[in-house]
C-alpha positions as a LaTeX table, in Angstrom:
\begin{tabular}{lrrr}
\hline
Residue & $x$ (\AA) & $y$ (\AA) & $z$ (\AA) \\
\hline
Met1 & 37.12 & 26.66 & 4.69 \\
Cys2 & 37.34 & 25.86 & 1.02 \\
Ser3 & 34.66 & 27.59 & $-1.38$ \\
Ala4 & 33.23 & 26.42 & $-4.76$ \\
Lys5 & 32.02 & 28.47 & $-7.59$ \\
Ser6 & 28.13 & 28.17 & $-7.47$ \\
Pro7 & 26.42 & 28.68 & $-10.94$ \\
Val8 & 24.22 & 31.44 & $-9.31$ \\
Lys9 & 27.80 & 33.38 & $-8.41$ \\
Glu10 & 28.97 & 32.68 & $-11.81$ \\
Glu11 & 25.73 & 34.05 & $-13.59$ \\
Ile12 & 26.11 & 37.28 & $-11.46$ \\
Arg13 & 29.77 & 37.69 & $-12.39$ \\
Lys14 & 28.94 & 37.76 & $-16.10$ \\
Phe15 & 26.29 & 40.10 & $-15.40$ \\
Met16 & 28.01 & 42.19 & $-13.87$ \\
Val17 & 31.17 & 42.34 & $-16.04$ \\
Asp18 & 28.67 & 42.76 & $-18.99$ \\
Glu19 & 27.28 & 45.70 & $-17.30$ \\
His20 & 30.46 & 47.32 & $-16.05$ \\
Asn21 & 31.73 & 47.17 & $-19.87$ \\
His22 & 28.46 & 48.90 & $-20.99$ \\
Phe23 & 28.87 & 51.81 & $-18.79$ \\
Gly24 & 32.49 & 52.25 & $-18.69$ \\
Asn25 & 32.63 & 52.79 & $-22.45$ \\
Ser26 & 29.79 & 55.34 & $-22.22$ \\
Ser27 & 31.47 & 57.39 & $-19.53$ \\
Ala28 & 32.57 & 60.09 & $-21.42$ \\
Asp29 & 29.09 & 60.62 & $-22.44$ \\
Thr30 & 27.22 & 60.26 & $-18.95$ \\
Gly31 & 29.92 & 61.45 & $-16.84$ \\
Glu32 & 31.28 & 60.16 & $-13.54$ \\
Asn33 & 28.75 & 60.78 & $-11.19$ \\
Asp34 & 26.32 & 58.95 & $-13.67$ \\
Gln35 & 28.45 & 56.14 & $-13.62$ \\
Met36 & 29.04 & 55.87 & $-10.07$ \\
Met37 & 25.33 & 56.31 & $-9.50$ \\
Thr38 & 24.69 & 53.30 & $-12.06$ \\
Met39 & 27.39 & 51.01 & $-10.18$ \\
Ala40 & 25.41 & 51.50 & $-6.83$ \\
Glu41 & 22.14 & 50.61 & $-8.88$ \\
Leu42 & 24.23 & 47.35 & $-9.74$ \\
Leu43 & 25.28 & 46.60 & $-6.42$ \\
Asp44 & 21.57 & 46.94 & $-5.36$ \\
Gln45 & 20.64 & 44.55 & $-8.46$ \\
Gln46 & 23.52 & 41.99 & $-7.00$ \\
Glu47 & 21.73 & 41.75 & $-3.50$ \\
Ser48 & 18.45 & 40.83 & $-5.37$ \\
Phe49 & 19.98 & 38.02 & $-6.97$ \\
Phe50 & 21.02 & 36.04 & $-3.54$ \\
Arg51 & 18.32 & 34.49 & $-1.47$ \\
Val52 & 17.52 & 35.93 & 1.92 \\
Leu53 & 17.87 & 33.22 & 4.43 \\
Lys54 & 17.07 & 33.17 & 8.30 \\
His55 & 17.42 & 30.81 & 11.30 \\
Gly56 & 15.03 & 27.94 & 11.15 \\
Asp57 & 14.49 & 27.77 & 7.07 \\
Ile58 & 14.46 & 24.58 & 5.23 \\
Val59 & 16.05 & 25.27 & 2.09 \\
Lys60 & 17.14 & 23.07 & $-0.83$ \\
Gly61 & 20.67 & 23.36 & $-2.10$ \\
Ile62 & 23.44 & 21.68 & $-4.58$ \\
Val63 & 26.41 & 20.04 & $-2.74$ \\
Ala64 & 29.01 & 22.08 & $-4.10$ \\
Ser65 & 32.23 & 20.05 & $-2.34$ \\
Lys66 & 32.73 & 17.43 & 0.05 \\
Arg67 & 35.37 & 16.20 & 2.83 \\
Ser68 & 35.85 & 14.11 & 5.57 \\
Asn69 & 34.94 & 16.99 & 8.02 \\
Glu70 & 32.50 & 19.42 & 6.27 \\
Ile71 & 30.21 & 19.77 & 3.17 \\
Leu72 & 29.71 & 23.08 & 1.30 \\
Ile73 & 26.30 & 23.46 & $-0.11$ \\
Asp74 & 25.40 & 26.21 & $-2.58$ \\
Val75 & 21.87 & 27.43 & $-1.09$ \\
Gly76 & 21.87 & 30.75 & $-3.36$ \\
Ala77 & 22.94 & 33.24 & $-0.97$ \\
Lys78 & 26.17 & 35.35 & $-1.16$ \\
Ser79 & 28.54 & 32.24 & 0.16 \\
Glu80 & 27.92 & 28.07 & 0.37 \\
Gly81 & 26.51 & 27.18 & 3.61 \\
Val82 & 28.78 & 24.98 & 5.92 \\
Val83 & 27.88 & 21.72 & 7.33 \\
Asp84 & 30.60 & 20.96 & 9.91 \\
Ser85 & 31.80 & 17.68 & 11.53 \\
Arg86 & 29.60 & 17.75 & 14.46 \\
Asp87 & 26.48 & 17.61 & 12.39 \\
Leu88 & 27.72 & 14.98 & 10.28 \\
Glu89 & 28.04 & 12.78 & 13.31 \\
Asn90 & 24.58 & 12.77 & 13.40 \\
Leu91 & 24.19 & 10.83 & 10.16 \\
Ser92 & 25.46 & 7.27 & 9.70 \\
Ala93 & 28.43 & 6.36 & 7.20 \\
Glu94 & 25.80 & 4.95 & 4.69 \\
Glu95 & 23.84 & 8.16 & 4.54 \\
Ile96 & 26.86 & 10.52 & 4.46 \\
Ala97 & 28.10 & 7.98 & 1.66 \\
Glu98 & 25.15 & 8.42 & $-0.50$ \\
Ile99 & 25.38 & 12.23 & $-0.32$ \\
Lys100 & 27.31 & 13.27 & $-3.70$ \\
Val101 & 28.81 & 16.42 & $-5.30$ \\
Gly102 & 26.19 & 17.81 & $-7.32$ \\
Asp103 & 22.98 & 16.30 & $-5.23$ \\
Glu104 & 20.39 & 18.38 & $-4.46$ \\
Val105 & 19.90 & 18.18 & $-0.63$ \\
Pro106 & 17.57 & 19.70 & 2.23 \\
Ala107 & 19.46 & 21.72 & 4.64 \\
Phe108 & 18.41 & 23.49 & 7.91 \\
Val109 & 19.66 & 26.83 & 8.20 \\
Val110 & 21.30 & 26.64 & 12.02 \\
Asn111 & 23.13 & 30.49 & 12.00 \\
Ile112 & 23.90 & 32.93 & 9.64 \\
Asp113 & 27.01 & 35.22 & 10.65 \\
Asp114 & 27.26 & 38.24 & 8.13 \\
Asp115 & 30.52 & 39.45 & 9.67 \\
Glu116 & 32.32 & 36.34 & 8.78 \\
Asp117 & 29.98 & 35.79 & 5.97 \\
Arg118 & 29.45 & 32.43 & 7.19 \\
Ile119 & 26.28 & 30.02 & 7.07 \\
Ser120 & 26.00 & 27.26 & 8.91 \\
Leu121 & 23.43 & 24.58 & 7.61 \\
Ser122 & 22.67 & 20.93 & 9.36 \\
Leu123 & 21.16 & 17.95 & 7.40 \\
Ser124 & 20.45 & 16.00 & 10.26 \\
Gln125 & 18.08 & 18.83 & 11.46 \\
Ala126 & 16.61 & 18.98 & 8.16 \\
Arg127 & 15.60 & 15.62 & 8.26 \\
Val128 & 14.30 & 15.88 & 11.63 \\
Glu129 & 12.12 & 18.99 & 10.65 \\
Lys130 & 10.82 & 17.14 & 7.59 \\
Asp131 & 9.83 & 14.00 & 9.79 \\
Trp132 & 8.17 & 16.62 & 11.89 \\
Glu133 & 6.08 & 17.82 & 9.10 \\
Glu134 & 5.29 & 14.58 & 8.01 \\
Ala135 & 4.11 & 13.51 & 11.45 \\
Lys136 & 1.72 & 16.91 & 11.19 \\
Arg137 & 0.33 & 15.60 & 7.89 \\
Leu138 & $-0.21$ & 12.20 & 9.03 \\
Phe139 & $-2.06$ & 13.42 & 12.27 \\
Ala140 & $-4.58$ & 15.90 & 10.10 \\
Ala141 & $-5.33$ & 13.06 & 7.62 \\
Gly142 & $-5.79$ & 10.47 & 10.17 \\
Asp143 & $-3.32$ & 7.96 & 8.48 \\
Ser144 & $-1.99$ & 5.11 & 10.32 \\
Val145 & 1.95 & 4.51 & 10.35 \\
Glu146 & 4.22 & 1.58 & 11.16 \\
Ser147 & 6.79 & 2.33 & 13.67 \\
Glu148 & 9.67 & $-0.01$ & 15.57 \\
Val149 & 9.61 & $-0.38$ & 19.10 \\
Ile150 & 13.17 & 1.14 & 20.21 \\
Gly151 & 12.84 & 1.03 & 24.16 \\
Asn152 & 10.46 & 1.38 & 27.08 \\
Asn153 & 9.82 & 3.15 & 30.29 \\
Lys154 & 7.53 & 2.97 & 33.36 \\
Gly155 & 4.87 & 5.06 & 31.30 \\
Gly156 & 4.69 & 3.11 & 27.81 \\
Leu157 & 6.74 & 2.17 & 24.72 \\
Ile158 & 9.36 & 4.38 & 22.95 \\
Val159 & 8.91 & 4.11 & 19.19 \\
Asn160 & 11.00 & 5.45 & 16.13 \\
Phe161 & 9.49 & 7.81 & 13.70 \\
Gly162 & 12.50 & 8.78 & 11.09 \\
Gln163 & 14.70 & 10.90 & 12.97 \\
Ile164 & 12.17 & 11.72 & 15.87 \\
Arg165 & 11.56 & 9.40 & 18.82 \\
Gly166 & 7.73 & 9.03 & 19.48 \\
Phe167 & 6.06 & 7.63 & 22.80 \\
Val168 & 3.06 & 5.37 & 23.01 \\
Pro169 & 1.32 & 5.24 & 26.45 \\
Gly170 & 0.76 & 2.01 & 28.39 \\
Ser171 & $-2.93$ & 2.80 & 28.14 \\
Gln172 & $-2.81$ & 3.49 & 24.30 \\
Leu173 & $-1.64$ & $-0.17$ & 23.84 \\
Ala174 & $-4.10$ & $-2.55$ & 22.10 \\
Asn175 & $-5.31$ & $-5.03$ & 24.74 \\
Thr176 & $-4.29$ & $-8.28$ & 22.46 \\
Gln177 & $-3.92$ & $-11.88$ & 23.28 \\
Tyr178 & $-0.21$ & $-11.65$ & 24.19 \\
Gly179 & $-0.75$ & $-8.91$ & 26.73 \\
Ser180 & 1.23 & $-6.12$ & 25.13 \\
His181 & $-0.63$ & $-3.64$ & 27.64 \\
Arg182 & 1.14 & $-4.98$ & 30.40 \\
Pro183 & 4.31 & $-3.41$ & 31.59 \\
Gly184 & 5.85 & $-6.86$ & 32.01 \\
Arg185 & 5.62 & $-7.47$ & 28.38 \\
Trp186 & 7.22 & $-4.20$ & 27.30 \\
Asn187 & 10.83 & $-5.06$ & 27.58 \\
Gln188 & 10.05 & $-8.11$ & 25.43 \\
Met189 & 8.64 & $-5.63$ & 22.63 \\
Thr190 & 11.72 & $-4.03$ & 21.70 \\
Gly191 & 12.40 & $-4.64$ & 17.66 \\
Glu192 & 8.72 & $-5.04$ & 17.18 \\
Thr193 & 6.78 & $-3.28$ & 14.61 \\
Leu194 & 3.47 & $-1.68$ & 15.49 \\
Arg195 & 0.51 & $-0.30$ & 13.36 \\
Leu196 & $-0.07$ & 3.20 & 15.13 \\
Lys197 & $-1.86$ & 6.57 & 14.71 \\
Ile198 & $-0.59$ & 9.85 & 15.75 \\
Ile199 & $-3.01$ & 11.18 & 18.45 \\
Glu200 & $-0.55$ & 14.59 & 19.46 \\
Val201 & 2.21 & 16.87 & 17.71 \\
Asp202 & 3.55 & 19.35 & 19.54 \\
Arg203 & 7.13 & 20.46 & 17.82 \\
Asp204 & 7.64 & 23.16 & 20.42 \\
Arg205 & 7.38 & 20.68 & 23.38 \\
Asn206 & 8.78 & 18.02 & 21.24 \\
Arg207 & 5.99 & 15.50 & 21.58 \\
Leu208 & 4.74 & 12.86 & 19.72 \\
Ile209 & 2.37 & 10.45 & 20.99 \\
Phe210 & 0.95 & 7.66 & 18.95 \\
Ser211 & $-1.83$ & 4.92 & 19.86 \\
Glu212 & $-2.36$ & 1.29 & 19.21 \\
Arg213 & $-5.74$ & 1.50 & 20.76 \\
Ala214 & $-6.99$ & 4.10 & 17.96 \\
Ile215 & $-6.30$ & 1.66 & 15.26 \\
Glu216 & $-7.98$ & $-1.11$ & 17.05 \\
Glu217 & $-11.00$ & 0.99 & 17.47 \\
Glu218 & $-10.66$ & 1.95 & 14.01 \\
Met219 & $-10.63$ & $-1.54$ & 12.61 \\
Arg220 & $-13.72$ & $-2.68$ & 14.95 \\
Gln221 & $-15.48$ & 0.01 & 13.47 \\
Glu222 & $-14.81$ & $-0.85$ & 9.72 \\
Lys223 & $-15.36$ & $-4.63$ & 10.60 \\
Thr224 & $-19.01$ & $-3.43$ & 12.04 \\
Lys225 & $-19.57$ & $-1.76$ & 8.81 \\
Phe226 & $-18.56$ & $-4.73$ & 6.71 \\
Leu227 & $-20.24$ & $-7.14$ & 8.57 \\
Asp228 & $-23.21$ & $-4.80$ & 8.07 \\
Asp229 & $-22.94$ & $-5.05$ & 4.67 \\
Leu230 & $-22.05$ & $-8.81$ & 4.21 \\
Lys231 & $-25.05$ & $-11.04$ & 3.78 \\
Glu232 & $-25.33$ & $-14.78$ & 4.20 \\
Gly233 & $-25.64$ & $-16.60$ & 0.68 \\
Glu234 & $-23.39$ & $-14.21$ & $-1.15$ \\
Thr235 & $-20.20$ & $-15.47$ & $-2.70$ \\
Arg236 & $-17.10$ & $-13.64$ & $-2.12$ \\
Ala237 & $-13.63$ & $-13.39$ & $-3.49$ \\
Gly238 & $-10.84$ & $-14.24$ & $-0.76$ \\
Arg239 & $-7.25$ & $-15.14$ & 0.09 \\
Val240 & $-6.08$ & $-18.09$ & 2.34 \\
Thr241 & $-4.26$ & $-16.47$ & 5.24 \\
Ser242 & $-3.62$ & $-19.54$ & 7.36 \\
Leu243 & $-4.63$ & $-23.20$ & 7.96 \\
Ala244 & $-5.19$ & $-24.86$ & 11.22 \\
Asn245 & $-6.15$ & $-28.67$ & 12.00 \\
Phe246 & $-10.03$ & $-27.30$ & 11.95 \\
Gly247 & $-10.19$ & $-25.55$ & 8.86 \\
Ala248 & $-9.02$ & $-22.33$ & 6.95 \\
Phe249 & $-8.94$ & $-18.64$ & 7.66 \\
Val250 & $-9.60$ & $-16.58$ & 4.56 \\
Asp251 & $-9.45$ & $-13.02$ & 4.11 \\
Ile252 & $-12.36$ & $-11.79$ & 2.54 \\
Gly253 & $-11.76$ & $-7.91$ & 2.16 \\
Gly254 & $-12.64$ & $-6.61$ & 5.28 \\
Ile255 & $-12.31$ & $-9.82$ & 7.74 \\
Asp256 & $-10.95$ & $-13.32$ & 8.14 \\
Gly257 & $-13.46$ & $-15.91$ & 7.97 \\
Leu258 & $-13.40$ & $-19.41$ & 8.83 \\
Ile259 & $-13.95$ & $-22.47$ & 6.56 \\
His260 & $-14.67$ & $-25.45$ & 9.02 \\
Leu261 & $-12.96$ & $-28.47$ & 7.88 \\
Ser262 & $-16.48$ & $-30.13$ & 7.20 \\
Glu263 & $-17.21$ & $-27.22$ & 4.62 \\
Leu264 & $-13.88$ & $-27.59$ & 2.47 \\
Ala265 & $-15.03$ & $-30.37$ & 0.76 \\
Trp266 & $-18.00$ & $-32.92$ & 0.54 \\
Thr267 & $-15.58$ & $-35.75$ & 0.69 \\
Arg268 & $-13.77$ & $-36.65$ & 4.28 \\
Ile269 & $-10.42$ & $-34.59$ & 4.72 \\
Ser270 & $-8.02$ & $-34.66$ & 7.49 \\
His271 & $-6.76$ & $-31.59$ & 7.33 \\
Pro272 & $-7.10$ & $-28.36$ & 5.35 \\
Arg273 & $-3.83$ & $-28.68$ & 3.37 \\
Glu274 & $-5.31$ & $-31.26$ & 1.47 \\
Ile275 & $-7.23$ & $-28.94$ & $-0.46$ \\
Leu276 & $-5.83$ & $-25.64$ & 0.14 \\
Asn277 & $-2.73$ & $-23.86$ & 0.53 \\
Val278 & $-1.86$ & $-20.41$ & 2.23 \\
Asn279 & $-2.16$ & $-17.49$ & $-0.31$ \\
Asp280 & $-4.64$ & $-19.58$ & $-2.71$ \\
Glu281 & $-7.23$ & $-17.16$ & $-4.15$ \\
Val282 & $-10.59$ & $-18.66$ & $-3.47$ \\
Glu283 & $-14.14$ & $-18.29$ & $-4.15$ \\
Val284 & $-16.16$ & $-18.78$ & $-0.82$ \\
Tyr285 & $-19.85$ & $-18.98$ & 0.28 \\
Val286 & $-21.19$ & $-16.86$ & 2.97 \\
Leu287 & $-22.60$ & $-19.18$ & 5.63 \\
Asn288 & $-23.01$ & $-17.34$ & 8.63 \\
Val289 & $-22.28$ & $-13.58$ & 9.76 \\
Asp290 & $-22.08$ & $-13.24$ & 13.46 \\
Asn291 & $-22.11$ & $-9.43$ & 14.09 \\
Glu292 & $-22.00$ & $-9.36$ & 17.74 \\
Gln293 & $-18.72$ & $-11.51$ & 18.00 \\
Gln294 & $-17.47$ & $-10.14$ & 14.42 \\
Arg295 & $-17.30$ & $-13.80$ & 12.93 \\
Val296 & $-18.06$ & $-15.36$ & 9.59 \\
Ala297 & $-18.30$ & $-18.75$ & 8.68 \\
Leu298 & $-17.76$ & $-19.87$ & 5.04 \\
Ser299 & $-18.03$ & $-22.66$ & 2.80 \\
Leu300 & $-16.13$ & $-23.69$ & $-0.10$ \\
Lys301 & $-18.01$ & $-26.91$ & $-1.02$ \\
Arg302 & $-21.40$ & $-24.99$ & $-1.16$ \\
Leu303 & $-20.26$ & $-23.69$ & $-4.57$ \\
Gln304 & $-19.73$ & $-27.28$ & $-6.20$ \\
Pro305 & $-22.54$ & $-29.31$ & $-6.85$ \\
Glu306 & $-23.74$ & $-32.13$ & $-4.13$ \\
Pro307 & $-21.44$ & $-35.03$ & $-5.65$ \\
Trp308 & $-24.34$ & $-37.60$ & $-5.24$ \\
Ser309 & $-26.84$ & $-35.61$ & $-6.94$ \\
Glu310 & $-24.76$ & $-36.13$ & $-10.05$ \\
Val311 & $-22.70$ & $-39.48$ & $-9.08$ \\
Phe312 & $-23.71$ & $-41.24$ & $-12.40$ \\
Asp313 & $-22.51$ & $-38.52$ & $-14.37$ \\
Phe314 & $-19.29$ & $-39.62$ & $-13.61$ \\
Tyr315 & $-19.23$ & $-43.11$ & $-12.09$ \\
Gln316 & $-20.87$ & $-46.49$ & $-12.92$ \\
Ile317 & $-20.94$ & $-49.71$ & $-11.79$ \\
Asn318 & $-17.72$ & $-51.67$ & $-12.63$ \\
Gln319 & $-15.99$ & $-48.68$ & $-13.61$ \\
Ile320 & $-12.00$ & $-48.80$ & $-12.52$ \\
Val321 & $-10.94$ & $-45.27$ & $-10.98$ \\
Asp322 & $-8.06$ & $-43.68$ & $-9.06$ \\
Ala323 & $-8.48$ & $-43.28$ & $-5.47$ \\
Val324 & $-6.72$ & $-42.20$ & $-2.06$ \\
Ile325 & $-6.97$ & $-44.01$ & 1.26 \\
Thr326 & $-8.43$ & $-41.48$ & 3.63 \\
Lys327 & $-9.17$ & $-43.45$ & 6.60 \\
Ile328 & $-8.69$ & $-46.80$ & 8.22 \\
Thr329 & $-10.86$ & $-48.76$ & 10.25 \\
Asp330 & $-11.33$ & $-52.17$ & 11.54 \\
Phe331 & $-13.78$ & $-52.99$ & 9.07 \\
Gly332 & $-12.35$ & $-51.64$ & 5.99 \\
Ala333 & $-10.77$ & $-48.33$ & 4.48 \\
Phe334 & $-12.55$ & $-45.26$ & 3.17 \\
Ala335 & $-11.28$ & $-43.98$ & $-0.20$ \\
Arg336 & $-11.80$ & $-40.56$ & $-2.08$ \\
Leu337 & $-12.27$ & $-40.45$ & $-5.57$ \\
Asn338 & $-11.26$ & $-37.53$ & $-7.89$ \\
Asn339 & $-11.80$ & $-35.14$ & $-4.84$ \\
Arg340 & $-15.42$ & $-35.70$ & $-5.59$ \\
Ile341 & $-16.88$ & $-38.48$ & $-3.56$ \\
Glu342 & $-16.01$ & $-40.89$ & $-1.17$ \\
Gly343 & $-16.54$ & $-44.63$ & $-0.99$ \\
Leu344 & $-15.83$ & $-47.90$ & 1.30 \\
Ile345 & $-13.63$ & $-50.72$ & 0.41 \\
His346 & $-14.79$ & $-53.26$ & 2.90 \\
Ile347 & $-12.34$ & $-55.50$ & 4.64 \\
Ser348 & $-13.43$ & $-58.38$ & 2.35 \\
Glu349 & $-12.95$ & $-56.41$ & $-0.76$ \\
Ile350 & $-9.24$ & $-55.60$ & 0.05 \\
Ser351 & $-7.84$ & $-59.11$ & $-1.00$ \\
His352 & $-8.16$ & $-62.58$ & $-2.19$ \\
Lys353 & $-6.32$ & $-63.61$ & 0.76 \\
Asn354 & $-7.59$ & $-63.57$ & 4.28 \\
Val355 & $-7.02$ & $-59.99$ & 5.62 \\
Asn356 & $-6.74$ & $-59.61$ & 9.56 \\
His357 & $-6.43$ & $-55.92$ & 9.38 \\
Pro358 & $-7.00$ & $-53.26$ & 6.69 \\
Arg359 & $-3.77$ & $-51.75$ & 7.87 \\
Asp360 & $-1.66$ & $-54.76$ & 6.88 \\
Ile361 & $-2.67$ & $-53.83$ & 3.61 \\
Leu362 & $-3.29$ & $-50.32$ & 3.21 \\
Glu363 & $-2.07$ & $-46.74$ & 4.56 \\
Glu364 & $-3.89$ & $-43.22$ & 4.61 \\
Gly365 & $-2.73$ & $-41.27$ & 1.78 \\
Gln366 & $-1.90$ & $-43.97$ & $-0.27$ \\
Glu367 & $-2.98$ & $-43.73$ & $-3.86$ \\
Leu368 & $-4.32$ & $-46.48$ & $-5.75$ \\
Gln369 & $-7.03$ & $-47.98$ & $-8.37$ \\
Val370 & $-10.40$ & $-49.45$ & $-7.19$ \\
Arg371 & $-13.36$ & $-50.94$ & $-8.97$ \\
Ile372 & $-16.90$ & $-49.54$ & $-8.08$ \\
Ile373 & $-19.08$ & $-52.80$ & $-7.07$ \\
His374 & $-22.27$ & $-50.59$ & $-5.62$ \\
Ile375 & $-23.68$ & $-47.21$ & $-5.84$ \\
Asp376 & $-26.49$ & $-45.99$ & $-3.86$ \\
Pro377 & $-27.14$ & $-42.08$ & $-4.31$ \\
Asp378 & $-29.82$ & $-42.03$ & $-2.02$ \\
Arg379 & $-28.03$ & $-43.09$ & 1.00 \\
Gln380 & $-24.69$ & $-41.69$ & $-0.40$ \\
Arg381 & $-23.11$ & $-45.00$ & $-0.33$ \\
Met382 & $-20.44$ & $-46.30$ & $-2.62$ \\
Gly383 & $-18.97$ & $-49.78$ & $-2.44$ \\
Leu384 & $-15.45$ & $-50.10$ & $-3.73$ \\
Ser385 & $-13.18$ & $-52.97$ & $-4.52$ \\
Leu386 & $-9.41$ & $-53.35$ & $-4.56$ \\
Lys387 & $-9.01$ & $-57.09$ & $-4.98$ \\
Gln388 & $-11.29$ & $-56.98$ & $-8.16$ \\
Val389 & $-9.31$ & $-54.37$ & $-9.88$ \\
Asp390 & $-7.12$ & $-57.51$ & $-11.22$ \\
Asp391 & $-9.78$ & $-59.24$ & $-12.46$ \\
Glu392 & $-9.92$ & $-58.40$ & $-16.13$ \\
Asp393 & $-13.15$ & $-58.53$ & $-18.35$ \\
Ser394 & $-12.82$ & $-62.20$ & $-19.33$ \\
Glu395 & $-15.07$ & $-64.85$ & $-19.00$ \\
Asp396 & $-14.23$ & $-65.47$ & $-15.69$ \\
Trp397 & $-15.19$ & $-61.98$ & $-14.73$ \\
Gln398 & $-18.50$ & $-61.97$ & $-16.75$ \\
Ala399 & $-19.03$ & $-65.28$ & $-14.88$ \\
Tyr400 & $-18.82$ & $-63.60$ & $-11.72$ \\
Gln401 & $-21.02$ & $-60.95$ & $-12.61$ \\
Ser402 & $-23.83$ & $-63.52$ & $-13.94$ \\
Thr403 & $-23.52$ & $-65.49$ & $-10.66$ \\
Thr404 & $-23.55$ & $-62.61$ & $-8.22$ \\
Ser405 & $-27.54$ & $-62.68$ & $-7.19$ \\
Asp406 & $-30.06$ & $-60.25$ & $-5.65$ \\
Glu407 & $-29.20$ & $-62.07$ & $-2.29$ \\
Asp408 & $-25.28$ & $-61.43$ & $-2.41$ \\
Ala409 & $-26.11$ & $-57.88$ & $-3.56$ \\
Asn410 & $-28.29$ & $-57.58$ & $-0.28$ \\
Val411 & $-25.64$ & $-59.00$ & 1.97 \\
Thr412 & $-23.16$ & $-56.51$ & 0.43 \\
Glu413 & $-25.45$ & $-53.64$ & 1.11 \\
Ala414 & $-25.77$ & $-54.96$ & 4.79 \\
Glu415 & $-22.27$ & $-55.13$ & 5.50 \\
Thr416 & $-22.04$ & $-51.42$ & 4.33 \\
Pro417 & $-24.61$ & $-49.90$ & 6.94 \\
Asp418 & $-22.94$ & $-52.12$ & 9.93 \\
Ala419 & $-19.90$ & $-51.00$ & 8.88 \\
Glu420 & $-20.68$ & $-47.31$ & 9.39 \\
Gln421 & $-22.68$ & $-47.80$ & 12.34 \\
Glu422 & $-19.34$ & $-49.28$ & 13.79 \\
Glu423 & $-17.44$ & $-46.37$ & 12.76 \\
Glu424 & $-20.10$ & $-44.22$ & 14.33 \\
Ser425 & $-20.08$ & $-46.14$ & 17.49 \\
Ser426 & $-16.27$ & $-45.79$ & 17.59 \\
Gly427 & $-16.80$ & $-42.20$ & 17.74 \\
Gln428 & $-14.52$ & $-41.60$ & 14.57 \\
\hline
\end{tabular}
């Protein structure tokens, strides 16, 4: 076994040399017996420089040397401690490569042999004991952990906690929609990461027991408290967590609430992605709180002015605006203006030519320009025209406008309700 000169030993050596020189030079005055007693005292002082170790201690030391089959660590004792090849086999190649001469590392005192002046240390066991101490801390604090499932037996799941194997009894698994509490499902859970809570730590019996149900119950209580404090009509900040055909889910800090498709915008939309993206930060209006089912209904559009109440602030008849086709029916096409309001392009207003079906000319999602030809805020209707966009504000257009009689206007208004009735009867 090789040995390295430690900083502590070098300090002691210098001290002993200085003291020996001092007392040696004064031997003529003090006598040989006094000098021998002084040397005995010096030996006692030397002993006090060294750390007193015992089995089971976890000490920090400096890596003095490193070879393929052993590592020497200066732990402040009479001799360096030895980490042998058997212990190194418990570490991965990456972990061993990270250890450098001069590094400070924790080590577990395995054995002390005074006769051979040998101290046996373990790096792997130090990590294990450190994990046990961390488990005790988390248990006392009631904190949760995330652990990977590494196997199972007939009683439950085996999970990884640092260098320790923990156990999640089947009775402590959450009763989720995926059936993780069912033994037939356990084989498929290897590699999954679970959020768990430590419910038992017994180092002497090597028992570390986790619970997923404890986390579920804790979350349920947190949700209950959150919902008790949540009031309808409030405005909350949130983050979009997922999108579905029927709406968007938003995390408002303690629970995921749902913005139904109909509450995303005042205009007609076919999917939430037209308005939102996952991870968008949004302000939402609390529509309803269901404490019993722990559900929250949210609204995005309620924080925006109802568009028909201010329609004339943005639009007027004869205005040409950008639009997006949102829905095509037999009688025409609906188009959304600036994500604010929706109007109808009747089939008769699509083209100057005869149109058999709006789909022959238009498609959903198509962007185009339309002319506003009718606004009725009381009935929340707006008439749009595609064919009149190209009609310039010329004498022909003015002539067209001047010859439009009230009777024609009434006919146009009559067409829109019939079209909307046709839409309702078709179930769209």
